[in-house]
C-alpha positions in Angstrom: -56.8 -44.3 -258.9 -56.2 -42.7 -262.6 -59.8 -42.0 -261.9 -59.4 -40.2 -259.3 -56.3 -38.2 -260.1 -58.8 -37.1 -263.4 -61.5 -36.4 -260.4 -59.4 -34.0 -258.3 -57.9 -32.5 -261.8 -61.4 -32.0 -262.3 -62.3 -30.2 -259.5 -59.5 -27.8 -259.4 -60.1 -27.0 -263.0 -63.4 -26.1 -262.7 -62.4 -24.3 -259.5 -60.1 -21.8 -260.7 -62.1 -21.3 -263.7 -64.6 -20.5 -261.8 -62.5 -17.8 -260.0 -60.8 -16.4 -263.1 -63.8 -16.1 -264.9 -65.3 -13.0 -262.8 -62.1 -11.4 -263.5 -61.5 -12.4 -267.1 -65.4 -11.2 -267.8 -64.5 -7.9 -265.9 -61.3 -7.1 -267.9 -63.3 -7.9 -271.4 -65.7 -5.2 -269.7 -63.1 -2.9 -268.7 -62.0 -3.7 -272.8 -65.2 -2.4 -273.5 -65.1 0.4 -271.5 -61.6 1.3 -272.8 -62.2 1.2 -276.4 -65.6 3.3 -276.7 -63.9 5.8 -274.1 -60.8 5.5 -277.1 -63.1 6.3 -279.4 -64.3 9.3 -277.9 -61.5 10.6 -277.2 -60.3 10.1 -280.3 -63.9 11.6 -281.7 -63.4 14.2 -279.2 -59.6 15.2 -280.7 -61.2 15.1 -283.9 -64.1 17.7 -283.5 -61.1 19.8 -281.3 -59.0 20.1 -285.1 -61.8 21.1 -286.4 -62.1 24.3 -284.6 -58.9 24.9 -283.8 -58.9 24.8 -287.7 -62.1 27.2 -287.9 -60.5 29.7 -285.1 -58.1 30.2 -286.7 -59.4 30.2 -289.9 -61.5 32.8 -288.4 -57.9 34.3 -287.2 -56.7 34.8 -290.0 -59.8 36.7 -291.3 -60.0 39.0 -289.0 -56.6 40.1 -289.2 -56.7 40.6 -292.9 -59.2 42.8 -292.5 -57.7 44.3 -289.4 -55.0 45.1 -291.4 -57.2 46.2 -294.6 -58.3 49.2 -292.5 -55.6 50.3 -291.4 -53.2 49.8 -294.6 -56.3 52.7 -295.8 -56.5 54.8 -293.1 -52.3 55.9 -294.2 -53.7 55.8 -298.0 -51.7 58.9 -297.8 -48.9 58.7 -296.2 -45.2 58.4 -297.2 -41.8 57.9 -295.2 -38.8 59.6 -296.1 -35.5 57.7 -294.8 -32.2 59.9 -295.0 -33.7 63.5 -295.3 -31.8 65.2 -292.5 -33.4 68.9 -291.6 -31.1 71.7 -291.9 -30.8 74.7 -288.8 -34.0 76.4 -287.5 -35.9 73.6 -290.0 -38.7 71.7 -289.8 -40.4 68.7 -290.8 -42.5 70.7 -293.5 -39.8 72.5 -295.0 -37.5 70.2 -295.3 -40.2 68.6 -296.8 -41.2 70.9 -299.8 -36.8 71.4 -299.7 -36.9 67.5 -300.9 -40.1 67.9 -303.2 -37.9 71.0 -305.0 -35.1 68.9 -305.7 -37.0 65.8 -307.5 -39.6 68.6 -309.5 -42.7 67.7 -307.5 -45.4 70.2 -307.4 -45.8 69.7 -303.4 -46.5 72.7 -301.4 -47.0 73.7 -297.5 -50.7 73.0 -298.2 -50.0 69.5 -299.9 -48.9 68.5 -296.4 -50.9 67.8 -293.4 -48.6 67.1 -290.6 -45.7 65.4 -290.2 -43.1 64.3 -287.7 -40.1 62.5 -287.4 -40.1 58.9 -286.1 -37.4 56.8 -285.0 -33.9 57.6 -283.8 -32.5 57.8 -287.6 -33.6 60.7 -289.9 -37.0 59.4 -290.7 -39.8 60.8 -290.8 -43.6 60.1 -292.1 -45.7 62.9 -293.5 -49.6 62.2 -294.3 -50.3 63.9 -297.1 -53.6 66.6 -297.1 -55.0 64.2 -300.8 -53.9 61.2 -302.4 -52.8 63.0 -305.7 -50.4 65.4 -303.7 -49.1 61.5 -302.3 -48.8 60.9 -306.0 -47.3 63.1 -307.2 -44.8 63.1 -304.8 -43.8 59.7 -304.5 -43.4 59.3 -308.5 -40.5 61.3 -308.7 -38.8 59.9 -306.2 -37.3 57.7 -308.4 -34.9 61.3 -308.7 -33.5 60.2 -305.5 -31.7 56.9 -307.4 -30.1 59.6 -310.5 -28.9 62.9 -308.5 -25.6 61.7 -305.9 -27.0 64.3 -303.5 -30.4 62.0 -302.6 -28.7 58.9 -302.9 -29.0 58.8 -299.5 -33.2 59.9 -298.9 -35.5 56.3 -299.4 -39.2 57.5 -300.3 -41.3 54.9 -299.4 -45.2 54.3 -298.6 -46.2 53.4 -294.9 -46.9 50.1 -295.3 -48.7 48.4 -291.4 -46.1 45.8 -290.1 -47.3 42.9 -290.9 -47.1 43.9 -295.5 -43.7 45.4 -294.4 -42.4 42.3 -292.8 -43.8 40.6 -296.0 -42.0 43.1 -297.6 -38.6 42.9 -296.1 -38.9 38.9 -296.4 -39.2 39.3 -300.5 -36.7 41.3 -300.9 -34.3 39.0 -299.3 -35.8 36.5 -301.1 -34.7 39.1 -304.7 -31.2 39.7 -303.5 -31.3 35.4 -303.2 -31.9 36.0 -307.4 -35.3 34.1 -306.8 -37.1 36.8 -307.8 -36.8 38.7 -310.7 -38.2 42.5 -308.6 -40.1 43.5 -305.8 -42.2 46.9 -305.0 -45.5 48.0 -303.0 -48.0 50.2 -305.0 -51.3 51.7 -302.8 -50.5 49.6 -300.0 -50.0 46.1 -302.7 -46.8 44.6 -302.2 -46.0 43.2 -305.5 -43.4 40.8 -307.1 -42.0 40.0 -310.4 -40.3 36.1 -310.5 -39.2 36.8 -314.3 -38.7 39.7 -315.9 -41.0 38.6 -318.6 -43.6 37.6 -316.4 -47.0 39.0 -315.0 -46.7 41.2 -312.1 -48.1 38.8 -308.9 -49.9 40.7 -306.1 -48.8 39.2 -302.3 -50.9 39.0 -299.2 -48.5 36.2 -297.9 -45.1 35.0 -298.2 -46.8 31.2 -299.5 -48.2 33.0 -302.6 -44.5 33.7 -304.3 -44.1 29.8 -305.1 -47.4 28.3 -303.7 
């Protein structure tokens, strides 16, 4: 009787193994394929990540190159805010009037063109030469000293990217985390402390990087 039970048990076991073996082999094969597919996906993911970084780096490089060219095209420009035109004045004559108060030698022949910008009392002026622009710009400190000119602000005509960087740095300076911030020839510069060397800023990360 025990022998018969053993025979039946082995027969059932063999039958089950015969049924399960191809299923197990199929599952193992599927596992191998899934593992291979997972490896391919990981490899492609790494390739995509690498290419994405390359594209971002190239985009950044292109953006910076475009920004440099755009800023160079503004090399002879200045922005003047807070200068109110008197009755009958054009932007050119208002600039010449301001130049006289600043002690600048700017004359009509030094101005290529000028026009109002924005809704406020903003003017953008393009000078005939870089030297004429510098002569006018270097006199802007008079605006801080003359009570009648304290609402007048003279600044470089920066690209949007550089203006945004300058504005962000001014906010940092306001929190007493920077000693000074300024722009010159389109470059944004700052000093961390009074006795530290000026740093040229191309990105905000350059400040504390």
